[in-house]
N, C-alpha and C positions, 0 to 999 in steps of 0.2 A: 498940165498940172500934175504934180506927184500924187500917187494913190497909196493908201495904207495896205500893207500885206499882213494877213493873220494866218496862223497855223500852217496849212499847206495850200498854196494858191496856184491857180493856173493864170498866167499873165500873157496876154496876146497884144500884138500890134493892131491898132484899129484899121490901118490900111489893108492888112491881110484879111481881117474880119469882113470889111466892106467888099472885098473881092469875091468872097464865097457865100456870105450869109445875107439873104434878103432881110433888111431891117437893121443890119450893122450891129453896133455894140449893144443895142437894146435886145436884139435877138440872141446875142451871146449870153447876156444876163438871164434871159428867160430859159434858154437851153440848159444853163448850169443848174437850175433849181436850187441855187444857193441863196440864202437870205443875206449873205455877205458878199454881194456882187455889185460892182459899180465901175464907172468909166470916167476918163477925162477926154480931152480932145485927141490924145495920142494913143493911150493904152486902155485896156479893159482887164479887169481881174475878177476872179471868183475864188473866194476862200472857203476851205472845207476843214472841218475838224479831223476828218479821216483821210489819210493819204490814199486809201482805196477809192474813195469818192472822187478825189482829184484825178486819179488815173483813169477812172471810168469816163469822166468828163473829157479828158484829153483824147481818149479813143473816139468819142463822139465827134470831136472837132476834126480828127484825122479822117473820119468817114465822110465829112463834109468838105474836105479838100484842103484843110490847114495842115502844115507840116512842121515837124520839129527835128528836122535833119539839117546837117551842114553848119557853117559858122554863123549864119544869120537866119535862124528858124522863125517861123511865123508866131510861135508861142513857146513858152517854157513853163516848168513847174518850179516854184520857189518854196522852200521850207523855212519858216520864220525862225525856228529855234536855233538853227546853225547858219542861216543866211545862205544856204546852198541853192545854186541855180542849175537846173538840168533840162536840156543840155546847156553847156556854156554858150554864151552869145555875146555879140559885140554891141548890142544896142540897149541893154538894160543896166541901170545903175541903182544900187541899193544904199540907203543911209538911214540912220536913226534920228528920230525927232521926238522929244518928250516921251522917251521909252517906247515909241512905236517904230516898227520897221516900215520904211517908205520906199516905194519903187518909182522911178521916173525914166523917161527916155533919155539916154545919154546925150548931153549937149543942151538939154532944156534948161531955161533960166527961170521958170515959173517958181514962185514961192508960196503958192496956195495949195494946201494939201487936201485931197478928197479922202474922207474916212467915213466909217460907219457912224450912223447917228445913234449915240448912246447917252443915257441920262446920267449914269454914275461915272465917277472919275475912272479913267482907264487904269487897269491893273495888269501889267505884263506878266505877273506871276499867277494869274487866275487860271491859265492853261498849263497843264503839266505835259511833259513829253517823255514817253517811255518806249523802249525798244520792245519788239516781240519777245525777246529773251527775258527781259525784265518782267513783262506781264506774266509770262508763263511761270516764272520762278516765284514772284512775290505777290501775285494776285490770283484770286479765284473768281470765275465767272458766276454771276448771280442770275441775271435774266436779260432778255432783250424785249423791249416794249416800245412800240411807236417810234422806231428808229433810234432808240437810245439803248446802248449796251451798259449794263451796270456790273462793276467789279468790286470785290471786297479785298482790301489789303490784308494779307494773312497775319502780319505782325500786330496790327492795330485795330482791325475791324472797320477801318474807315472805308466808306463807299466812294468810288470815283465813277464818273460817267463819260461815255464816249458816244458822240453823235455820229451815226453812220447811215447814209442813204442806201448804199449798195449792199445787197445781200451776198453772203458767201455762196459758193457753189453748193456746199453742204446744206445751207438753209433753203435754197431754192429746191433742191432735190427732196428735202424732207417735206416741204409744203406740198410739192407736186405729188409726192408719194401718198400723203394723207388723202388727197383728193381721189387719186386713182384707186387706192385700196378701199376707200369707202364705196366705190362703184365696182368693186371687183366682181367678175362674172365667173360663176361656177361652170364646169363642163356640162354641156347639154342644156344650159339655160339660154333664153333669148338675149340678144344684144341689148344694151341700154339704148333708150330712145328719149326724145324730147329734151327737157331741161338737163337731165343727167348726162345725156350724150353731149350736149353743148358744153357742159362743164369739163368733160373729159377732153373734148377737142381743143378747148382753150388751153388746157394743161399740156396737151401734145405740142402745141406751138412753142410754149416755153421750154419744154424738154428738148425739142429739136434744136433750138438755139443753143442750149446748154451742151448738147451732144457735139455740136460743131466746135465748141471751145474745149471740151473735155472728152475727146473720142475714146480714151482708155478707161473711162469711169463706168464700171459695170452696173452700178446702181441706176445710172441714167438709161442704159439699154434695157434693164429689167423693167423700170417704170414705164418706158415707152411700149415694151411688149405687153404689159398688163393693160395699158391704155387702149392700144389697138384692138386687143382681144375683147375689151369691155364693149367697144362699139361695133364689133362684128367683123373686123378685118383680120381673119386668121392668118393670112399670108404675111402681112406686115408684122403681125404679132410674133409669129414663129421666127421671122428673120431677126427681130430684135432680141427675142429670148435666146436664140442660138448665139447671138453676139454676147449676151450676158454670160452664158455658161462657158463661152470661149475665153472671156476675160477672167472669169472666176469659176474654174471647173470644179472646185470643191464645195460649192454652195448648193446644198440639198434643196433649198426652197426654189432656187432658179430652175433646177432640173424638174422639180415637181410641177411648176407652173408651165414649163415647156411641154411636159407630158399632158397636162390638161388641155392646152391649145391643140396639140396634135390629136388628142382623143376626140375633141369636138369636130375637127376637120376630117375625122375617120382615117387618119394616118396612123394605123395601128402599129406598124413596125417601129416607127419613131416614138410613138407613145410608150411602147414597151421598153425601148432603149432608155428613154428619159426616166421612166419609173424605176428601172433597174439601177441606173446611176444614182438616183436620189436615195434609194434604200441601201446601196453599197456605202454611201458616205455616212449615213446614220442607220446602221443595221439594227439598232434597238428602238427605233422610232415606230411605234405601232401604227400610226396613221399612214406613214409612208409604205409600210408593208401591206396595209390594207389596200392602198392605191395600186400597188404592184400586183397583188392577187387579182384584183378586178381586171386589170389590163391583160394579165396572163390569161385569164378566162376568155376574154374577147379574142385573143390571138390563138385560141384553141389549145393552150397549154393547161389542160384541166388538172393533171396530176401535180404539176408545179404550183398551180394556183392553190390547190388544196394544202400542200405543204407550207406555202407562204402564209396563208391565212390562219392555219393552225398555230404557227409560230407567233403570229401577231396576237392571237387570242391568249397564248401563254404569257406574253409580256404584259397585256392589259386585258384581263378577263372581263372587265365591266364595260369595255368599249362597245356601245350599242351599234355603231355603224359597222364595225368589223364583225359583230355577231350577225348582222343582216347579210353581209357578204358571205360569211361562212355558211349560212343557210342556203343561199343561192348556189354556191359551189357544191355543197352536199347534194342539193336537189338535181343539179346537172350530172354529177358523178353517178347518182343512183338511177339516172334515166327518167326521173319524174317530170322534168321539163326539158325543152330543147335549149341547147346552149345559145345565148345571144351572141350575135356576130358583129353587131354594130351598136353604137351608142343609141341610135334611134330605136333599135329593137328593145333596148333596156328601158326606154322611155314610153313604150307603147302601153296603153291601158290594159291590153290583153295579158301582159306579163305582170300578173298581180304581185309576184314576189320580187319585183324589180328592186335591186339593191339601191339604185339611184333614187327611185321614188321614196324608199324608206330613208335614205340618206337625207333627202330634202324634206322629210316629214310629211309626205303626200300619200 
């Protein structure tokens, strides 16, 4: 029997579905997560408002063994507004009936149409079709909530809605980054444990999948670096953070976090290199200069540390953290206390003037 096609639909032959999916067409519909998915005895279709969702479903089918190559693919994608079929195939036939787009297996003589169950009279103009260029030019994004994107038409103020299951890479990164940053670990502090660590590990799984799809995205590598560092794997953290600065070498924050990771692992030369890079990118950032002064001190560069922290104080005289670092550097320079050589030494209770202890308010 013919089946109705709406918006952007994935249409598959049932014989191909039965070959690779346990449960056949019913499993196809469940896998699609589309409320507009149904089958007849020959074909199955899942309609999506967003072409992005249709493409993601197509990829899931390919992973399960269905193909869309050659002259007779197992499934195709059909766009209703222009009746395009991709890829072209020799088995699908499209026609219109009562303003609906209908698909059927070529050669079928069935006259019963399977369509979505709706109470209101069908309105083919209820769904608008816009290119990405048109959206960028004539609409402004308002919000995304519960899978619905809202846009406002610039000329009229009219709101339009776009249902989309699939999140963009930017949205996935932003959500993952929010989780990772909320559990961010400062140098010298213990790794996250329990529920917090579990949340970070779950985020790592999603980020690793994203890194496979977008290997050149520095934000993914950076978020992975922060995540591994948060749960105490400094080696994996440093690897990802080095990847981040390799992809975006002018990002001072990336260099700063790489330095924090190296400092915690007591890799003082690399911590110095990272802190120096960060300060070079933003030479007037007092917080980065304070970090550099502390790492210089740990590396035995007492004179350089003194010059750096004095410059930082000149830029931000009220910065309490840098004031504490300045006091420590001055005490070491005057021979009043022994120079700390590791981060652990800075954290020892015996070092009452520990800059890190004051930094953390302890």
